[in-house]
C-alpha positions as CSV (number, residue, x, y, z in Angstrom):
1,X,68.6,92.9,95.3
2,X,71.9,93.8,96.5
3,X,74.1,96.6,95.4
4,X,77.8,96.9,96.9
5,X,80.4,100.0,96.3
6,X,84.1,98.7,96.7
7,X,87.6,100.5,96.5
8,X,89.2,98.4,93.8
9,X,92.5,98.3,95.2
10,X,91.6,97.8,98.6
11,X,88.8,95.4,98.3
12,X,86.7,97.7,101.1
13,X,83.1,98.5,101.2
14,X,82.4,101.9,100.7
15,X,78.7,101.7,100.6
16,X,76.5,98.3,100.8
17,X,72.5,98.1,100.2
18,X,70.4,94.9,100.3
19,X,66.8,94.4,100.4
20,X,65.6,98.2,101.2
21,X,68.4,99.1,103.5
22,X,71.7,100.6,103.8
23,X,74.0,98.1,105.8
24,X,77.0,100.1,107.7
25,X,78.5,97.5,109.3
26,X,81.0,96.4,106.9
27,X,81.7,100.1,105.5
28,X,85.3,101.4,105.4
29,X,86.0,104.1,108.3
30,X,87.1,106.6,106.0
31,X,83.5,106.7,104.3
32,X,81.2,106.3,107.3
33,X,78.8,109.4,107.2
34,X,79.9,110.3,103.6
35,X,78.0,108.0,101.4
36,X,74.2,108.0,100.3
37,X,73.0,105.7,97.4
38,X,70.3,107.3,95.3
39,X,67.3,105.3,95.7
40,X,65.1,107.3,93.2
41,X,66.5,105.5,90.3
42,X,67.0,101.8,91.5
43,X,64.1,100.7,89.5
44,X,65.5,101.7,86.4
45,X,69.0,100.3,87.2
46,X,70.5,103.8,88.3
47,X,73.0,103.2,91.1
48,X,74.4,106.5,91.6
49,X,76.4,106.7,94.8
50,X,77.2,110.2,96.0
51,X,80.3,110.9,98.1
52,X,79.8,114.1,100.3
53,X,83.1,116.1,101.4
54,X,85.3,114.5,99.0
55,X,89.0,114.3,100.0
56,X,92.2,113.9,97.7
57,X,92.3,110.0,99.3
58,X,89.0,109.3,97.5
59,X,90.6,109.5,94.2
60,X,90.8,106.0,92.3
61,X,89.0,103.0,91.0
62,X,85.4,102.1,92.3
63,X,83.6,98.8,91.7
64,X,79.6,98.5,91.6
65,X,78.5,95.2,91.8
66,X,74.9,94.1,91.8
67,X,73.2,90.7,92.4
68,X,69.4,90.0,92.6
69,X,66.7,87.4,90.9
70,X,67.8,88.3,87.4
71,X,71.6,87.6,88.4
72,X,74.7,89.6,88.7
73,X,76.5,92.5,87.2
74,X,79.5,94.7,87.9
75,X,80.8,97.8,86.4
76,X,84.0,100.0,87.1
77,X,84.1,103.7,87.9
78,X,87.2,105.5,87.9
79,X,86.8,108.8,90.3
80,X,89.5,111.5,89.6
81,X,89.6,114.0,92.5
82,X,91.2,117.5,91.8
83,X,92.0,119.9,94.2
84,X,91.1,123.6,93.6
85,X,92.8,126.2,95.3
86,X,91.0,129.3,96.4
87,X,91.2,132.5,94.1
88,X,91.8,136.0,96.2
89,X,90.5,138.9,94.4
90,X,92.1,142.2,95.8
């Protein structure tokens, strides 16, 4: 089974997982060390990707594609990053 998350407009790989291994060779430099594919739900079709240290530039459309013995499927997710300003109490 292969799972690939890409940035829609850039067609760049955000995370690639195949046959039990994360493949980082083609990962976009901006995401290196910041993505984790949750393996807990792989057997039931949950392909959650976590991006740590989210940046405003991460905002946008992501496409998850899955290819395996049963065929090919694709889903699109829109990530909206909101910048939160700190509150100061005096």
